[in-house]
N, C-alpha and C positions, 0 to 999 in steps of 0.2 A: 504494499499499499504506499502510495507516494502522494504527498501533498504538496502543492505549489501554489504560489500567490503571484497573479499577474493581473495588472489593470483593475486592481481592487476587488478581483473575484478570487475566490478560493476554489481551486479544482482538486478533487481527490480521484486517484487512478487506483483500482482494485486489480491486483495480479490474479490472474485466472488460476494459476497454479496454487495460490494461497486459498482460494475457494475450494479447490479440489481437495487440498490437504485437510482442511477442517470441515468438510461438508458432512462426512459421516458422523463426526462428534457432535456436530450442531444438530443433526437429525435425531440422534439418540437423546440429546438433552431435551430437545423440543418435545419429543414423544413422551418423555418422562414427565416433564412439567404439565403437558396437556392431559395426560392420563391421570395424573394425580388430581388436577382440577376437575376433570370430568366425574372422577369417582366420588367427589364431595356430593354430587348431585343424587347419588344412590343408584347408579347404573350398576347392576349386579355383578356376580362373579364371572359371567361369561365375558364381559367387557374387560374386566381386570386380567383374566387368564389370557385373552388373546393379546392384550398389550403387554403383558409381562413376557410372553413368548417373543414378541417383537423386540423389546428392550434387551432381553438376554442375547437374541440372535445378533442384534446390533453390537452388543459388547463383544460378542465372539468376533465379528467382523472387525472391529477396532483392535482387539487383542492379537489377531492373527493377520497382520497386513498383507501377507502374500497369499492368503486363501481366496481362492475364487468361489468355493462352495458356500462359504459363509454369506458372501454378498448375494449369491444366486437364491439361497434359502430365505434371506431377508427380504429379497424382492418379491418372492412367491408368498411369503407370509404377509407382505404389505398389500399386495393385490387382494389376497384372500380376506384381509381385515376390512377393506373397503366394503365388501358385501356384508360382513359380519356387523360392522357399525351401523350400516343401513337397517339391518334387521333388528338390532339392539334398539336404535332410535324409534323405529316404528312401533316396537312392541312396548317400549318402556316409558314413552313420552306421549301425552302428558301424564303427569304422576297420578296415581289412583286416588290419593288423599288430599289433593288440591281442590279448593273450592272457595265459596265466599267465606271470608274471616279466617281462613287458613294461610299462614305465610309459606309460600313455595319458592322463595328466592334461591335457596340452595339447589333445588332441582332445576330451576331455570338456568342458573349459572352453569351446572354440570352439563346440562343438554347443550348450551351454548359452546362450551368448550369441546364437547364432543363433535359438534358440527364444524367448528373451526379446524379441529383435528382432521375430520373428514375431507373438508376442502383442501387441506394441505397435502393429503396423501397422494394425489396424482403427481404433484411436483416433486414429493419424496421419492416416488417410483422412478422419475425422470433422472434424479440425481443418483439413485442406486444403479440404474442401468449404465450410466456413465462411469461410475465406480467399477462395476462389472467388466466393462470393456478395458478400462484403464489397467485393471489387474490381469488382463490377458484371456478373459472368458469370450467365447463365441456364442452365437445364437442358436446353433445346432442343439438338439436334445441329447446327443451323445448316447444314443442307444447303441448297442453292439450291432455291427452290420452283418446281417445274414448272408450277404453275398460275398464271394471271394473278392480280394483286392484287385485282381486282374480284370475284373469285370465279368463278361459272359464266359461261361465255360461250355465248350462244344462237347457234347456227350457221344457224339458220332465217331469221334477219333478213338483209335485204340490206345489203351494204357500200355506203356513199355514193360516187357518182361524182365526177369533177371538176366536173361542172356543179352539184353540190350543195354543194360546199365553197366557202366564201367565199376568194377570193385574198388574199394579204397586201398591204396598201396599198403603192404604190410612190411613192417621192418622187424625182423627177427631179433634184432639188436635191442630194441625198445619195445617190448610187448606192452599193450595198454594196461593190463589188469595183473601185473605181476607183484605189486606191492600194495598194502592198503593205504588209504587215504590218511595223511597226517597233516593237521593244520600247521601252518608256519608261523 
């Protein structure tokens, strides 16, 4: 971050590398704060459990900076938590015991923090995908390939027999199995 003053104006330039360096830490801190504030409103254990998993996975991603899997898991959990938060808000708000003469400020505050957190989650997913790419991840699903590496295998060709394959050269001076293995 550089600040310079010219012509009576203060200009601040943010370094993109600095944003990338601290983005994951800021994401985990913001999620912790918004989750804590949303829990004040009484959103149940499902909300707490989902966000606890997010925060723990975020701490894993911070603690192991070379791990691609931690950021991938955090991104998947973050996407899933968007749907979970919508369901929790739909079923838990408005509170059951609010009505005329009953103070429901904490429930409204908790719902507002849950909604703010929900609106931030697409941006969080964007930064997590950037972090995933920065750590060397790719967008393939990494399922084992059922096809051979060479591509198409022609089954019409004959398989070579033992007479067509050259045997390995045998050296009688150095037989391969004459002594047991001894670690060095």
